[in-house]
N, C-alpha and C positions, 0 to 999 in steps of 0.2 A: 583510833584508840587502841586497837589491837597491837599496832606497831609500837606505840608508846610504851605499853605494858612490856612487850618483848624486849625493847631497848633498855627499859629500866632493869629487867631481870638480868640482861647481859652485863650492864654496867655494874650492878650490885655483885654479880658473880666474880667478875674480873677485878673489881676494886677491893674485894675482901680477901685477896691473896695475902697470906701471912707466911711467916718464916716456918720452915720445917723445925720441929722441936729441937733446939740446940742451946747450950748455955751461951748467953750473950755477955760480952765485955763492955761495961758501961763506959770505959775509956776509949774504946775503939770507934772507928767512923762507920756509920751506917751508909747505905747507898742513898737514902733520902737526904741525909746531911751533906754528903759529897755533891749530889745534884744541886742542892740549894746553893751551895757555895759557888759552884761553877756558873750558875745562872746569874749570879750577882757580880762575878768578877771577871768573867772570860772576855778578852779584848773584842772578839768578833761581835758579841752582844752589845758591848758598850758602843761600838761603832754603829750598830744598827739603831740604837737609841738616838744617836745624833742625826741619823737619817729621818727618824720621826720628828725630831726638832725642826729639821729643814722642811718637812712636809707641812708642819704646823705654820711655819713662817711663810711658805707658799700660799696657803689659804688666807692668812692674814693679809698678805700682799694683794691678792685678788680682791679682797673685801674693801681695800682702799679705793676702789673704783666708785664706791658709794659716797666718798668723802670729798669735799672741795679741795682744790689746790689753791693755796693763799700764798702770795709773794709780796715782799716789800722791796722797793728799789729807790735809790736816791743817787743823784749825780750833781756835779758842779763843774762848769766849763767857763774859762776865761777866753773870750773871743776878741780878736783884733786883726786888722783895723775894723772899727764899727762902721757899717754903711750908713751914710746920712744923705738927706735930700734937702734942698733949700725950700723953706716954707715960711711965708710971712716975715721975711727978713731974718729969719733964723735958720740954723741947721737942725733938721728934725732927725733924730736917731730912729732907725727901723727896729732896733733891738738894743738892749742894754749890753755893756761889755761883760758883765757877770751874769751867767745863766745858771739857775738852779732848779732842781725838780725832785720832788719826793711823792711817791704814790704807793698805794696798796691795790693789788689786783686779786680777783677771786674767779676761779673757773670751776663750775660745778655741773656734773653730768645730770641732766634732768631725766632722760630715758634713753636706753641704748637698745631697746627692742629685744631683750633677753640675752645679750651677749655675756654680761657679767654673771648672770645666774647659771648659764651653761659652763662658763669657765670655773665657776665655784664648785659645781657638781663634779667637774673633771678633777679638780684638785683633791676633793674629798675621796673620790674613788682612788686616786693615786695613793693617798695616805692610807686607806684601808689596805691596799695591796702591800705597802711597806709593813704594816702591822702583821698581815698574814706571813709574809716572808720571815719576819722575826720569830713567829711562832713555829714555822717550819724549821728554821735554823736551830731553835731550841730542842725540837724533837730529834733532829739529826745529831745534835750534840749529845743528847741524852743517850741515844743508842751507842754512840762511841764510848761514853763513860761506862755504860752498862757492860759492854764487852771488856773494857779494861779492868773494871771492878771484879768481875767474875773470873777472868783470866788470872788475876792476882790470887783470888781465892783458891783456884785450882792449883797454881804453882806452890802455894803455901802448903796445901795438903800433900801434894806430891813430894815436896821436900821433906815433910814430917814422915811420910811413909818410907822414904829412902833412909831417913835416919833410923827408923825402927828396923828396917831391913839390916842396915849395917850393924846395929846393936845386936840383933839376933844371930847374924852371921859370925860376928866376932865371938859371941858366947859359944856358938857351935864349933868355931875353929879351936877354941880352948878345950872344948870337950873332945874333939877329934885328936888334938895333940896329946891329950892325956891317955886316950885309947891307944894311940900309936906307941906311946911310951911303954905300954903294957903288952904291945904286940897284938892288940885287938883291932887296929886299924893300920892301913898301909899309907905310904907317903903320898899316893895318888889322891887319897881323900883330902889331905891337907892342901895339896896344890889346887885341886878344883875348888875348894872353899875360898882360898886366896884369889883365884881368878874371879869368882863371883863377887867378892868384896871389891876388887879393883873396878869391875864393870859398873857396880852400883855407885862407886865414888865418882866415876866419870859421868854417869847420868845425873848425879846430884850436882856436879859442877855446871852441866848444861842448864839444869833447872834453875840454879841460883843465878846464872847469868841472865836467863830470860826474866826472872823475877826482878832483878835490878832495872832491867829495861822498862818493864811495865810499871814499876814504881816511879821511875823518872817520867814516864808519860802521864801518870796520874797527877804527879807533882806539877807537871806542865799545865794540866787542866785547872788545878787549884791555885796556880800562881805561886807555888812554893819553890825553894831551892831544889834542884833536881835530885839531890842525894838525901833529902829529909826523910827519916824513917816514918813509916805509916803503919798503923795497926787497924785492920779492917774487920768488921763483923762478918760472920758467916751467915749469909741470908739465903737459904735454900727454900724455895716456895713450895707450898703444899699442893697435893694432887687436886685437879679441878675437873668437873664435868662441863665440857664446852658446848655452847649452843650450836644450832645448825649453821651451815655456811650462808644460807640466804639471810638469816637474821643478823648474822655478823656483818654481812656486806651492807645491809641497810643502815646499820649503825655507822660504818665506815664512811659511806657516801655522805652522811650528815656531818660527821665530825672531822674528817681528814682535811689537813691543811692544803694538800695538793688539789683536792676538789674545790675547796673554797677559793684558792688562788686562781684555778681555772675559770670559775664562775666570775670572780672579781675582774679578771682580765677581759672577760666578755663585757662586763659592765663598763670597764674603762674604755674599751674600744667603742661601745655605744655612746659614751660621753664625749669622746673625741669627735664622733660623727656628728653629734648634736652641736658641738662648738663650731665645726666647719659649716654646717647648715646656716647658722646665724651670723657668720663672719662678714657677709656683705650686707647686713642689716643697716639701716640709717642710725645716726646718733644725734641727739638733741642736747645742746649744752647752753648753760647760762653763763654769761660773761659780764663782769663788773670791774670797774677800776676807778679809783678816786685819789686825789692828792692836792698838792700845792706846788705851784711853779710860777716863774715870772716869764717875761718876754712877750707878753700880750701888747699889742699896739694900742696905745691910749694917749690921753692928753698929757700924761706925765712922761711921755717919751719911752714908754715900755719898761720902766724900771720898778713898777710895783707888782708884787706877786699876788696871785689869786688862787682861790680853791677851784678845782676842776673835777669832772667826773665823766664816765662813759658806761652806759648799761646797754646790754643787748642779748640777743639769742642767736645761736649759731646752729645750723642744720647741715649735716654731712651725709650725702646719699651717694654711695658707690654706684657707678653706672656700668663700667666694663673693667674687669680685672684680668683680661687676656686669658680667660678660661682656667685660671689657677684654681678657683674654687671648685670647678667641675671635676678636675682631675684629682683634687684632694678628696673629694667625696668618693670617687671610685677606689682610690687607695684605702680609705678608711673602711668602706664596706668590705673590701677584700680582707683587710686585717680582722674585722669582726667575724667573718666566716671562718678564717684560719683559727681564731681563738675558740670558736664553737667546735672545731675538730679536736683541738687540744683538750677540751672538756671531755669529750668522748674517750680520747686516749687515756685520760687520767682515770676515767671510770673503769676502764678495762684493766689498767695497771693495778688499781686499788683492789679489784676483785682478785686478780692473780695473787697479790700479796697476801690478802686475807686467807685465800685457799691454801697457799704455801705455808703461812704461819700456823694455821690451825692443823694442817697435816703434820708439820714438824712437831708441834706440841704433843699430838697424839702419838707419833712414833717415839718421841722422847720418853713419854710415859711408859710405853711398852718396854723400852730399853731399861728404864728404871726398875720395873717389876722383874725382868729377866736378870738384870744385874744383881738384884737382892737374892734371887734363887741361886745364881752362880756363886756369890760370896758365901752363902750357907753351905753349898756343896764343897767349895774349896776349903772352908774351915774344917769340915768333917774329913776331907781327904788328907789334910795336913795333920790332923790329930792322929789318924790311922797310920800315916807314913812315919810319924814320930815314934809311935809305939813299936811299929814293925822294924824300924831302923835300930832302936835299942835292943830289940830282940834278935837282930842280926838277919832278918828276913830280907831286907832290901838294902841297897847300896847308899853310900853318901850322896851320890849324884841323884838318885831318885828322891831323897829327902829334900835336896836343894831345889829340885824342880817343883816339888809340891809346895815348898815355902814361897818360891817365886810366883807361882800361880795364885797363891793366896794373897800376896801383896798386890799383884796386878788386879785381882778381883776387887780388893778394897778401893784402889785408885779408879778402876773402871766404874764402880758404883757411885763414887763421889762425882766423877765427870759427868755421868748420865743425869745425876741430880742437878748439877750445874746447867747442863744443856737444857733440861726441862724448865729450869727457872728462867734462863735466857729466852727460851721459845715463848713462854707465857708473856714475858715483858715485851718481846717483839710483836706478839699478837695484840697487846694493849696499844702499842704505838701504831700498828696496822689499822686499829680501830679508831685512831685519832685521840686516844686518851693521853692526858698529861702526866707522865710518870714522874716528872720533876716537881710537881705541885703536892 
């Protein structure tokens, strides 16, 4: 009960993550909407759905062992010459020249000593494994979309900051040029400002190129033309108080697809072993056949057709299979033990991921707090530099350095907020939560 309460608190805490207060554009795409679209249309998931259809068909095929096999057959043959024997002064035909036969046969398994039940359990375990593989694929795909979504968010902000820098630098250039015209500034100030503008323009080109690549990748996820323009919402997550590592690990062990897959592979290996154990069991079948045919020897010289039937029971008991079943059992047991080790490896890997994700989230939060302080200080420094430059206390280069530091601080703060948002989503995925639902 204590663990259940703890898990509920963790799930409530992490599922209540909301966006950092920002104006939202109702026409833009949210992360949730993008994930929903990807989960519905991505080819790899559609392919996985077909594998589920195949698994259902395999289960249905196994269940057919409970149903009878019914066949109808009919034949006609013209035979010549007809064999005859002398009898009572006449030629007696042993069979008519026209032979015909029509019959229906039924073969029904009465009891197979557990073979069908074990095979059905194996098929159902295989289907469960496919379902878990689909869930794992969705989680991996979600993480790729998250990284792509927030990279685009960052590049958009970076480009905007570069545009703001260029606007401010061009305004400053005009100001310096006016001062140079009156003799209050030197040509060096103009050149250094132009160099800064050129450098920012080059950086902007790199950012725009990266932005186009990321948009193309997101369009690939969504199934859109690669150059379709997309407008994304800015979804920065709020600060959270995270539970302890032990509590998070317990949730992850319960929810992670990797752990479920490892346990299901164990179950599948056990089912395979059970199938092998009953492979040499006897089988008891009911056989029946009935129909109409001619060719019976009678007073009418075999040319009259009659109804006929055959009913029986068949028992098949394997006696010696050249030790195939023995070695198959050894192989199945080794496979089961191997899967048990995979389960332990999955447990350790999940623990490491949870610890890493939690530590990354905490570190990212500290960087956000530090970046907020840095931006505040950079803003104060730039305001002082602007006043001092106009008063002639500092040089143009000092002012540009201060302005560059301010711009970099704005971008650094936004990046730390993105890193923190991504780290929280990674933690949710590490806990096995479905961020695409």
